[in-house]
N, C-alpha and C positions, 0 to 999 in steps of 0.2 A: 173648605170651611175655615181656611186661614183668616185670622182677624175677627172671627165670629165667636170667640170664646165666651163673651158675655151672653150671647144668644143661646149657646149650649147650656150654660149655667141656668139660664131662665127656663128653658124647656125641662130641665131636670127638677128645678125647684117649684115651678108652677105649670105643670102640664095640663093640657086640655083633655088628654086621654092617655091611659096606660094599657097596653096589651101584652099578653104572654105569647112568646114565640110558639108557633105550631111545631117547629122542629126541635126545640130545646126548652124544656120547662124552666130552666134556670135563667133564660134570657127574657128581658123585658124591653118593650119598645115604648118610649115616651114621645108623645106627639104634642106639638104646639102649633096652632094656626098662625101663619105669618100674614097671609092675605087670602081673600076668597080663592079656594082651589089650590092653595100652596101650604104645605106643612113642613115643619122642621122635625126630624125624627132623630132621637138619641137612643142608641142601642146599648143596653147595659147587661152585665151578667153578674149574678150573685153566686159566689163560690166560696165554700168554707166560712160562711158567716160574713163575708165581705163582698162589696160590689165594686165593679170597675167598668169604665166606659170602653166599649168595643169600637164604635164608630158613630158618626153623625152624618146626615145627608138631608138635602131638601127633597121633597116628594110631592106628587100631585094626588096621592091616594093613601089611605090608611090600610095597612096590610091586614089580612085575616088573622084570626087568633082570638083566644079567650080575652074578653074585655075584663080588665081588673078594676079599673076606675075610670070615671068620666065626670067632667065638670057639668 
């Protein structure tokens, strides 16, 4: 994801969908469609009232989990 910092900021600021992780309720997955069939996912964790970015990755599918928000 080197060099794609602006894309990561964009997925966090203007996601198409947000889901809660099935394995950790404090983890949220932010998705933004890049092109048909390809998403950018940013994984964040909320802990002690603050959030931090865990990782980002391109994917071809949205993971299961509770849908929190959708555009």
